[in-house]
C-alpha positions as CSV (number, residue, x, y, z in Angstrom):
1,M,0.0,0.0,0.0
2,A,3.0,2.3,0.6
3,R,4.3,4.3,-2.3
4,S,7.1,2.4,-4.1
5,R,10.5,3.9,-4.5
6,R,11.1,6.5,-7.2
7,N,12.2,5.1,-10.6
8,V,15.5,6.8,-10.4
9,P,18.7,4.7,-10.3
10,Q,20.7,5.4,-7.1
11,P,24.5,5.0,-7.1
12,K,25.2,1.9,-5.1
13,E,28.3,3.4,-3.4
14,H,26.1,6.0,-1.6
15,S,24.3,5.4,1.7
16,A,20.6,6.1,1.9
17,L,21.4,8.5,4.7
18,S,24.9,9.7,5.8
19,I,25.4,11.8,8.9
20,D,29.0,13.1,9.0
21,N,30.2,15.0,12.1
22,V,26.9,16.7,12.6
23,S,26.4,18.9,15.6
24,K,24.0,21.7,16.7
25,S,24.3,24.5,19.1
26,Y,21.9,27.3,20.0
27,G,24.2,30.2,21.0
28,T,26.5,28.7,23.6
29,A,24.2,25.8,24.5
30,P,25.1,22.6,22.7
31,A,22.0,20.6,21.6
32,L,23.8,17.9,19.7
33,D,27.4,16.7,20.0
34,P,29.2,15.7,16.7
35,I,27.6,12.6,15.4
36,S,28.4,10.3,12.5
37,F,26.7,7.2,11.1
38,D,25.5,5.8,7.8
39,I,22.3,4.0,7.0
40,N,22.1,1.6,4.1
41,T,19.3,1.4,1.5
42,G,16.4,-0.7,2.6
43,D,17.2,-0.5,6.4
44,R,14.6,0.0,9.0
45,V,16.1,1.9,11.9
46,A,14.7,3.2,15.3
47,L,16.2,6.4,16.6
48,I,15.5,6.4,20.4
49,G,16.2,8.7,23.4
50,H,14.6,10.6,26.2
51,N,12.7,13.9,25.6
52,G,15.4,16.5,24.9
53,S,18.0,13.9,23.8
54,G,18.4,15.5,20.4
55,K,16.3,13.1,18.3
56,T,14.1,15.8,16.8
57,T,17.1,18.1,16.2
58,L,18.9,15.4,14.4
59,I,16.0,14.2,12.3
60,R,15.1,17.8,11.3
61,I,18.7,18.4,10.2
62,A,18.6,15.2,8.2
63,A,15.4,16.4,6.6
64,G,17.0,19.7,5.6
65,L,14.7,21.7,7.8
66,L,17.4,22.8,10.2
67,D,21.0,23.9,9.6
68,S,23.7,22.0,11.5
69,S,26.4,23.9,13.3
70,T,29.1,21.5,12.0
71,G,29.2,18.6,9.6
72,S,27.1,17.5,6.7
73,V,24.2,15.3,5.7
74,S,23.6,13.5,2.4
75,I,20.7,11.5,1.1
76,G,21.6,9.0,-1.6
77,G,24.8,11.0,-2.1
78,A,22.9,14.4,-2.5
79,P,23.4,17.1,0.1
80,S,20.5,17.4,2.5
81,G,18.1,20.2,1.4
82,S,19.1,20.0,-2.3
83,L,16.4,19.3,-4.9
84,S,17.7,15.7,-5.4
85,A,17.5,15.1,-1.7
86,R,14.1,16.6,-1.3
87,A,12.8,14.5,-4.2
88,A,14.1,11.3,-2.5
89,L,12.8,12.2,1.0
90,S,9.4,12.0,2.7
91,F,9.3,13.5,6.2
92,I,6.5,13.1,8.7
93,A,6.8,15.6,11.6
94,D,5.8,15.1,15.2
95,Q,3.6,18.3,15.1
96,P,1.9,18.2,11.6
97,T,0.5,21.4,10.1
98,F,-2.1,21.8,7.4
99,Y,-3.6,24.4,5.1
100,D,-6.6,26.1,6.6
101,D,-8.6,26.0,3.4
102,L,-7.9,22.5,2.1
103,S,-9.8,19.3,2.9
104,L,-7.9,16.1,3.7
105,W,-8.6,14.9,0.1
106,E,-7.4,18.2,-1.3
107,H,-4.2,17.9,0.7
108,L,-3.6,14.4,-0.7
109,E,-4.2,15.6,-4.2
110,Y,-1.9,18.6,-3.8
111,V,1.0,16.5,-2.5
112,A,0.5,13.7,-5.1
113,R,0.4,16.1,-8.0
114,L,3.4,18.0,-6.7
115,H,5.4,14.8,-6.9
116,G,4.1,13.7,-10.2
117,V,2.0,10.7,-8.9
118,E,-0.2,9.3,-11.5
119,E,-3.5,7.6,-10.7
120,W,-3.2,9.0,-7.2
121,E,-6.9,8.7,-6.4
122,Q,-6.8,5.0,-5.7
123,T,-3.7,5.3,-3.6
124,A,-5.3,8.1,-1.6
125,A,-8.5,6.1,-1.1
126,D,-6.5,3.0,0.0
127,L,-4.5,5.0,2.5
128,L,-7.6,6.7,4.0
129,G,-9.3,3.4,4.3
130,H,-6.2,1.8,5.9
131,L,-5.9,4.6,8.4
132,G,-9.6,4.8,9.2
133,L,-10.0,8.2,7.6
134,Y,-12.1,7.5,4.6
135,D,-15.2,9.1,6.0
136,R,-13.2,12.3,6.9
137,A,-11.8,12.9,3.4
138,D,-13.9,16.1,2.9
139,D,-13.1,17.5,6.3
140,M,-10.5,20.1,7.2
141,P,-7.6,18.3,9.0
142,N,-6.5,21.5,10.8
143,R,-9.6,21.0,12.9
144,F,-8.9,17.3,13.7
145,S,-8.0,15.9,17.1
146,R,-4.3,15.2,17.7
147,G,-4.7,11.5,16.7
148,L,-6.5,12.3,13.5
149,K,-4.0,14.9,12.6
150,Q,-1.3,12.4,13.0
151,K,-3.1,9.9,10.8
152,S,-3.6,12.6,8.2
153,A,0.1,13.4,8.2
154,I,0.9,9.7,7.8
155,A,-1.4,9.6,4.7
156,L,0.4,12.6,3.2
157,G,3.8,11.1,3.9
158,F,2.9,7.9,2.1
159,I,0.9,9.4,-0.9
160,R,4.2,10.3,-2.6
161,P,7.1,8.1,-3.7
162,F,10.3,8.2,-1.6
163,D,13.6,6.5,-1.2
164,L,14.0,7.6,2.4
165,L,11.3,8.1,5.0
166,L,12.1,10.1,8.1
167,V,9.4,10.1,10.8
168,D,9.5,11.9,14.2
169,E,7.4,10.4,17.0
170,P,4.6,9.2,14.8
171,F,2.9,7.0,17.4
172,V,2.0,9.8,19.8
173,G,-1.7,10.3,19.9
174,L,-2.5,7.2,17.8
175,D,-5.0,4.6,19.0
176,A,-4.2,0.9,18.8
177,A,-5.6,0.5,15.3
178,G,-3.7,3.6,14.1
179,K,-0.4,2.2,15.5
180,E,-1.0,-1.2,13.8
181,A,-1.9,0.6,10.5
182,L,1.3,2.6,10.7
183,L,3.5,-0.4,11.5
184,E,2.1,-2.2,8.4
185,L,2.8,0.9,6.2
186,L,6.4,1.1,7.5
187,A,7.0,-2.6,6.9
188,D,5.5,-2.3,3.4
189,A,7.8,0.6,2.6
190,T,11.0,-1.3,3.4
191,S,9.7,-4.4,1.6
192,H,9.6,-2.2,-1.5
193,G,13.2,-1.1,-1.0
194,S,12.8,2.2,0.8
195,T,14.8,3.1,3.9
196,V,12.9,4.0,7.0
197,V,14.2,5.9,10.1
198,V,11.7,6.5,12.9
199,A,12.5,8.6,16.0
200,T,10.5,6.9,18.7
201,H,10.6,4.9,21.9
202,E,7.5,2.9,20.9
203,L,8.4,-0.7,21.7
204,S,6.0,-2.1,19.0
205,F,8.3,-0.4,16.4
206,V,11.6,-0.9,18.1
207,H,11.1,-4.6,18.1
208,T,10.5,-4.7,14.4
209,V,13.9,-3.2,13.4
210,S,17.4,-4.7,13.2
211,R,19.2,-1.5,14.2
212,V,18.8,1.0,17.0
213,I,20.5,4.3,17.3
214,A,20.2,5.9,20.8
215,L,20.9,9.5,21.8
216,R,21.3,10.8,25.4
217,D,21.8,14.5,26.1
218,G,22.8,15.1,22.5
219,R,25.4,12.3,22.4
220,L,25.3,9.1,20.4
221,V,25.4,6.4,23.1
222,Y,24.4,3.3,21.2
223,D,24.4,2.1,17.6
224,G,23.8,-1.6,17.1
225,G,21.4,-4.5,17.0
226,T,18.3,-5.1,19.1
227,D,19.3,-8.4,20.8
228,G,19.6,-8.0,24.5
229,I,19.3,-4.2,24.6
230,N,17.4,-2.4,27.4
231,V,15.3,0.2,25.6
232,D,14.1,1.7,28.9
233,G,17.7,2.1,30.0
234,L,18.7,3.7,26.8
235,V,16.0,6.4,26.9
236,R,16.7,7.4,30.5
237,T,18.4,10.7,31.1
238,E,21.1,8.8,33.1
239,D,22.7,5.4,32.7
240,P,23.8,4.4,36.2
241,A,25.1,1.0,35.1
242,G,27.3,2.7,32.4
243,E,26.4,-0.1,30.0
244,H,26.0,2.1,26.9
245,D,28.3,5.1,27.4
246,G,30.0,4.7,24.0
247,E,29.2,3.7,20.4
248,R,28.8,0.2,19.4
249,H,28.8,-0.9,15.7
C-alpha cells in the first residue's frame, strides 16, 4: 500500500542517509554533539532517546529543515536540502501542520500532483481506508484531534514516492488501530526497498527493526542491534550502570 521507490537509479556506493560529524548549538548551548553514522538502503532503523535527547534536532537536520552547526548530511549522495535530496525524501513531523482552506482529500491531491504521482486517487483512497479516515476525506484536517491529525500526516507522507522516509514520534496520539496501520505501512515501505528511520521509543516499532541508534543529552550512546538491549535504560536521562556510554557498531 505504501508508495514504491522512485524510478531513479541510485548510485550503489552512496548510503541512503549519511550523517557526517553533525552537531548543533543554540548560542553557547550545545543541543547535539558531533555525530556520525551511515544507514544503508532498505534498512529500518529506530532512533531512540529521552525527551530532549536530540532526536528531533537530528532528524530535522537530516530532513533539511534545520541547519547544523558543523558537519554535513547526504541522502543518496545528494546534500540534504538539495532538490535531489528533497525528491528522494518524505518527512512526517511530530507536530503536523495543514492548510486552513484545504480538505484532507485536497491535501492528498496537492502532495500527489506536486510529486508527479499518476492515478493518485486509488492510492489516496487506499491510504484513507487503511488509516480509518475514509469518512473524513472532505473534512479540514487542521480541525482534527491530535490523533486524527497524526493519521492525516501519515497519509500525506505515504501518498508520494520516496527512497528515504524520516518520521518523528509518529505513534504519539495514535490509537491501537492507528499504530497497527502505521506499522504495516512502514513494513511495506521497506519491503519495496525504501529506507525508514523513525524517531520513537514505541516498543512495538523498536522490536521490528534490526538496528537501534540511541541518543542521550545530544550524544550518540548506542548504535547496534536489538538483541539484549534495554530500551528503557537507553531512553533514560542517566545510565547508572554505564552499560552504553559509548558507540557500538
